[in-house]
C-alpha positions as CSV (number, residue, x, y, z in Angstrom):
1,X,64.5,3.5,-61.9
2,X,66.8,1.3,-59.8
3,X,65.3,-2.1,-59.1
4,X,65.2,-3.6,-55.7
5,X,66.3,-7.2,-55.4
6,X,64.5,-9.6,-53.2
7,X,66.3,-12.9,-52.3
8,X,64.1,-15.6,-50.9
9,X,65.5,-18.9,-49.5
10,X,63.5,-22.0,-50.0
11,X,63.4,-25.5,-48.5
12,X,60.8,-28.3,-49.0
13,X,60.1,-30.9,-46.3
14,X,58.5,-34.3,-46.0
15,X,58.3,-35.1,-49.7
16,X,58.8,-38.8,-49.3
17,X,57.0,-39.9,-46.1
18,X,54.0,-42.2,-46.3
19,X,51.8,-40.0,-44.3
20,X,51.2,-36.3,-43.4
21,X,51.4,-33.1,-45.4
22,X,54.0,-31.8,-47.8
23,X,55.5,-28.6,-46.5
24,X,57.4,-25.8,-48.2
25,X,59.2,-23.3,-46.0
26,X,60.6,-19.9,-46.9
27,X,63.0,-17.5,-45.3
28,X,63.1,-13.9,-46.5
29,X,65.6,-11.6,-44.7
30,X,64.2,-8.1,-44.7
31,X,67.8,-6.9,-44.3
32,X,71.2,-8.6,-44.5
33,X,71.7,-10.7,-41.5
34,X,75.0,-10.2,-39.7
35,X,77.6,-13.0,-39.2
36,X,76.7,-12.9,-35.5
37,X,73.0,-13.5,-36.2
38,X,73.8,-16.4,-38.5
39,X,76.5,-17.9,-36.4
40,X,74.3,-20.4,-34.4
41,X,73.1,-22.2,-37.5
42,X,74.4,-25.5,-38.8
43,X,73.0,-28.5,-40.6
44,X,69.7,-29.4,-38.9
45,X,70.4,-33.1,-39.5
46,X,73.5,-33.0,-37.3
47,X,72.0,-31.4,-34.2
48,X,69.8,-32.8,-31.4
49,X,66.0,-32.2,-31.1
50,X,66.5,-30.0,-28.1
51,X,69.0,-27.8,-30.0
52,X,66.6,-27.5,-32.9
53,X,63.9,-26.3,-30.5
54,X,66.4,-23.7,-29.1
55,X,67.3,-22.5,-32.6
56,X,63.6,-22.4,-33.6
57,X,62.9,-20.0,-30.7
58,X,65.9,-17.9,-31.9
59,X,64.4,-17.8,-35.4
60,X,61.1,-16.7,-33.9
61,X,62.9,-13.8,-32.2
62,X,64.4,-12.7,-35.5
63,X,60.9,-12.8,-37.0
64,X,59.4,-10.7,-34.2
65,X,62.1,-8.1,-34.8
66,X,61.1,-8.1,-38.5
67,X,64.6,-9.3,-39.4
68,X,63.1,-12.1,-41.5
69,X,59.8,-13.1,-42.9
70,X,59.0,-16.8,-42.3
71,X,56.3,-18.3,-44.4
72,X,55.0,-21.9,-44.7
73,X,52.8,-23.6,-47.3
74,X,51.6,-27.1,-47.5
75,X,49.5,-29.7,-49.4
76,X,47.6,-32.3,-47.5
77,X,47.9,-36.1,-48.0
78,X,44.5,-36.0,-49.8
79,X,45.7,-33.3,-52.2
80,X,48.9,-35.3,-52.9
81,X,46.8,-38.3,-53.8
82,X,44.5,-36.2,-56.0
83,X,47.1,-34.2,-57.9
84,X,50.2,-36.3,-57.8
85,X,53.4,-35.3,-55.9
86,X,54.9,-33.1,-58.6
87,X,51.7,-31.0,-59.0
88,X,51.2,-30.9,-55.3
89,X,54.7,-29.5,-54.8
90,X,54.1,-26.9,-57.5
91,X,50.9,-25.8,-55.8
92,X,52.5,-25.6,-52.4
93,X,55.3,-23.5,-53.9
94,X,52.9,-21.2,-55.7
95,X,50.7,-20.8,-52.6
96,X,53.8,-20.0,-50.6
97,X,54.9,-17.3,-53.2
98,X,51.5,-15.6,-53.0
99,X,51.7,-15.6,-49.2
100,X,55.2,-14.1,-49.1
101,X,54.5,-11.5,-51.8
102,X,51.5,-10.3,-49.8
103,X,53.9,-9.6,-47.0
104,X,56.7,-8.1,-49.1
105,X,54.4,-5.9,-51.2
106,X,51.6,-4.9,-48.8
107,X,50.4,-2.3,-51.3
108,X,49.4,-5.1,-53.7
109,X,47.4,-7.7,-51.9
110,X,47.0,-10.7,-54.2
111,X,44.4,-12.6,-52.2
112,X,42.7,-10.0,-50.0
113,X,41.2,-6.7,-50.9
114,X,42.8,-5.9,-54.3
115,X,43.1,-2.5,-56.0
116,X,41.6,-2.3,-59.5
117,X,42.2,-3.5,-62.1
118,X,43.9,-6.4,-60.3
119,X,40.9,-7.2,-58.2
120,X,38.7,-7.7,-61.2
121,X,41.1,-10.1,-62.8
122,X,41.6,-12.2,-59.7
123,X,37.9,-12.7,-59.3
124,X,38.0,-15.0,-62.4
125,X,39.0,-18.6,-62.0
126,X,42.8,-18.3,-62.6
127,X,45.5,-20.7,-61.9
128,X,48.3,-19.8,-59.4
129,X,50.8,-19.2,-62.2
130,X,48.4,-16.8,-64.0
131,X,47.9,-14.8,-60.8
132,X,51.7,-14.5,-60.1
133,X,52.4,-13.7,-63.7
134,X,49.9,-10.9,-63.7
135,X,51.3,-9.6,-60.4
136,X,54.7,-9.6,-62.0
137,X,53.5,-7.4,-64.8
138,X,52.5,-4.8,-62.3
139,X,55.8,-4.9,-60.4
140,X,58.6,-5.9,-62.8
141,X,59.7,-2.4,-63.4
142,X,61.0,-1.8,-59.9
143,X,61.8,-5.3,-58.4
144,X,63.9,-8.4,-59.1
145,X,63.1,-11.7,-57.5
146,X,65.8,-14.3,-56.7
147,X,64.9,-17.7,-55.2
148,X,67.7,-19.8,-53.7
149,X,67.0,-23.5,-53.0
150,X,69.0,-26.6,-52.1
151,X,69.8,-29.5,-54.4
152,X,70.1,-29.7,-58.1
153,X,66.4,-29.4,-59.0
154,X,64.2,-26.4,-59.4
155,X,60.9,-28.3,-59.3
156,X,59.9,-26.6,-62.6
157,X,60.1,-23.0,-61.3
158,X,62.4,-21.9,-64.1
159,X,59.9,-23.1,-66.6
160,X,56.9,-21.5,-64.8
161,X,58.7,-18.2,-64.1
162,X,61.5,-17.6,-66.6
163,X,61.8,-13.9,-65.6
164,X,62.9,-14.8,-62.1
165,X,66.4,-15.8,-61.0
166,X,66.3,-19.3,-59.7
167,X,69.5,-20.6,-58.1
168,X,70.0,-24.2,-57.0
169,X,72.9,-25.1,-54.7
170,X,74.3,-28.5,-54.1
171,X,75.7,-29.2,-50.6
172,X,73.9,-26.1,-49.3
173,X,74.6,-27.1,-45.7
174,X,78.1,-25.7,-46.2
175,X,77.1,-22.5,-47.9
176,X,73.7,-21.0,-47.1
177,X,72.7,-20.6,-43.5
178,X,69.3,-19.1,-44.4
179,X,68.3,-22.5,-45.9
180,X,69.5,-24.1,-42.7
181,X,67.0,-21.9,-40.9
182,X,64.2,-23.1,-43.1
183,X,65.2,-26.7,-42.6
184,X,65.3,-26.3,-38.8
185,X,61.8,-24.7,-38.8
186,X,60.5,-27.6,-41.0
187,X,61.8,-30.3,-38.6
188,X,60.6,-28.6,-35.5
189,X,57.2,-28.0,-37.1
190,X,57.0,-31.7,-38.0
191,X,57.7,-32.7,-34.5
192,X,55.1,-30.4,-33.1
193,X,52.5,-31.7,-35.5
194,X,53.4,-35.2,-34.3
195,X,52.8,-34.1,-30.7
196,X,49.4,-32.5,-31.6
197,X,47.9,-35.4,-33.5
198,X,44.6,-36.7,-32.1
199,X,44.8,-39.9,-30.0
200,X,43.1,-41.9,-32.8
201,X,46.5,-41.9,-34.6
202,X,48.5,-43.1,-31.6
203,X,48.3,-46.7,-32.9
204,X,50.6,-45.9,-35.8
205,X,53.4,-44.6,-33.5
206,X,54.1,-41.7,-35.8
207,X,56.3,-40.0,-33.2
208,X,58.9,-42.8,-33.6
209,X,59.2,-43.3,-37.3
210,X,58.2,-39.7,-38.3
211,X,55.8,-40.9,-41.1
212,X,58.6,-42.7,-43.0
213,X,58.5,-46.3,-44.3
214,X,60.1,-48.3,-41.5
215,X,59.6,-51.9,-40.7
216,X,57.4,-50.9,-37.7
217,X,55.3,-48.5,-39.8
218,X,54.8,-51.2,-42.4
219,X,53.6,-53.7,-39.8
220,X,51.3,-51.2,-38.2
221,X,49.8,-50.4,-41.7
222,X,49.1,-54.1,-42.2
223,X,47.5,-54.4,-38.8
224,X,45.4,-51.2,-38.7
225,X,45.1,-50.2,-42.4
226,X,46.0,-46.7,-43.6
227,X,44.5,-43.7,-41.9
228,X,43.0,-40.6,-43.5
229,X,46.4,-38.8,-43.3
230,X,48.3,-41.6,-45.1
231,X,49.2,-41.0,-48.8
232,X,47.4,-43.7,-50.7
233,X,49.5,-42.6,-53.7
234,X,52.6,-44.1,-52.0
235,X,50.8,-47.3,-51.0
236,X,50.1,-48.9,-54.4
237,X,50.3,-52.4,-53.2
238,X,47.6,-51.7,-50.7
239,X,45.5,-49.6,-53.0
240,X,46.2,-51.0,-56.5
241,X,43.1,-49.4,-58.0
242,X,43.9,-45.9,-56.7
243,X,44.1,-43.4,-59.6
244,X,45.6,-39.9,-59.6
245,X,43.8,-37.2,-61.5
246,X,47.0,-35.2,-62.1
247,X,45.1,-32.0,-62.5
248,X,46.0,-28.6,-61.0
249,X,43.3,-27.1,-58.9
250,X,41.2,-24.5,-60.8
251,X,40.3,-22.4,-57.7
252,X,41.8,-21.5,-54.4
């Protein structure tokens, strides 16, 4: 049996800010995108906010045409505080993998109505890795998975899933436009979250400093004290007694 290869492009966003969720974004082209379709994309750091919005709408059109699958996953500030950043990132990635596999393999729903014997196994309290490993046992004969991500780190994915091909690319902005797409979606989504925050957060002026540690943000924290969407893990001087459990969640 000839195996089908699925190449998935990955980008993580907002790992270092002092507030807000950690996001993981995925782009999975359901077919090879043409040079014309990829032509508009460039490094999202080098373009204006209006241009990013324009490209975001273009990406949405590709998604509506089923040219790509676009899938987000996230961990809240509270989850980052509880599990630590590394575990939070792993959980976000694994949640994201389950979401995308549900779309790529609609005949094997991992989290919804599951065909036996998979359904019986999932009802137990399994970790994310156990679920995905079991899923892989059912599908490995006919499919290969490749994950392409930017940078020189794989965030522990090779160790967790040694049977998948994990490729890390340095200076991806000159090579992989699919990752550019994920980066653009991440930045536009962040800006839209900023716009939708309740008025009780207006005093922190998140729209200006984008959750990062700026002089203004530091002064506002001293004045108003951290909010419920600040990451106490990153504010050790303010919360010296804060402890991290560093445990992976046992349930969904």
